[in-house]
C-alpha positions as semicolon CSV with decimal commas, in nm:
position;residue;x (nm);y (nm);z (nm)
1;M;0,287;1,089;-0,523
2;E;0,204;1,211;-0,174
3;T;-0,042;1,496;-0,137
4;D;-0,308;1,629;0,098
5;I;-0,667;1,551;-0,001
6;T;-1,004;1,660;0,129
7;R;-1,226;1,425;0,326
8;G;-1,482;1,446;0,046
9;R;-1,231;1,325;-0,208
10;L;-1,126;1,043;0,025
11;Y;-1,488;0,942;0,088
12;N;-1,542;0,916;-0,289
13;A;-1,221;0,726;-0,365
14;D;-1,237;0,388;-0,536
15;E;-0,959;0,271;-0,306
16;A;-0,700;0,405;-0,064
17;L;-0,391;0,268;0,108
18;L;-0,133;0,358;0,366
19;T;0,231;0,264;0,388
20;G;0,481;0,242;0,668
21;T;0,764;0,035;0,804
22;A;0,539;-0,193;1,009
23;A;0,222;-0,150;0,802
24;E;0,404;-0,218;0,473
25;V;0,118;-0,158;0,224
26;T;-0,225;-0,172;0,386
27;P;-0,562;-0,105;0,223
28;I;-0,787;0,150;0,392
29;R;-1,134;0,001;0,403
30;E;-1,318;0,268;0,600
31;V;-1,277;0,630;0,711
32;D;-1,511;0,804;0,957
33;D;-1,750;0,505;0,939
34;R;-1,769;0,543;0,560
35;R;-1,667;0,256;0,339
36;I;-1,398;0,331;0,080
37;G;-1,491;0,184;-0,258
38;D;-1,641;-0,159;-0,202
39;G;-1,464;-0,197;0,133
40;K;-1,214;-0,447;-0,007
41;R;-0,857;-0,425;-0,131
42;G;-0,868;-0,277;-0,480
43;P;-0,662;-0,376;-0,785
44;V;-0,413;-0,090;-0,750
45;T;-0,348;-0,169;-0,384
46;K;-0,313;-0,538;-0,469
47;R;-0,053;-0,463;-0,736
48;I;0,144;-0,230;-0,508
49;Q;0,138;-0,491;-0,229
50;E;0,264;-0,761;-0,466
51;E;0,542;-0,541;-0,603
52;Y;0,646;-0,434;-0,253
53;L;0,652;-0,786;-0,111
54;T;0,846;-0,940;-0,399
55;T;1,097;-0,656;-0,373
56;V;1,158;-0,678;0,003
57;R;1,182;-1,058;-0,016
58;G;1,461;-1,028;-0,271
59;E;1,255;-1,193;-0,547
60;R;1,305;-0,911;-0,799
61;Q;1,656;-0,928;-0,939
62;Q;1,665;-0,564;-1,050
63;Y;1,606;-0,444;-0,692
64;K;1,824;-0,688;-0,496
65;R;2,090;-0,418;-0,461
66;W;1,843;-0,219;-0,250
67;L;1,851;-0,486;0,022
68;L;2,094;-0,520;0,308
69;Y;2,086;-0,862;0,471
70;L;2,168;-0,884;0,841
71;Y;2,299;-1,205;0,993
72;Q;2,358;-1,303;1,355
């Protein structure tokens, strides 16, 4: 789910992440010089990263149809 949140809620988060084409799934460790959670990748971010990477690498059979392979 994507939604706007207040800075206060972000500052108090256990973990946060961002996604993008180049960034893939990246943990947010700090915002406005304030550490998010313990400043390390949290368990939810870790799980999302693992799921994302196995999917885009074609390692998850149920999602292989999502991929389009380009060859030279």
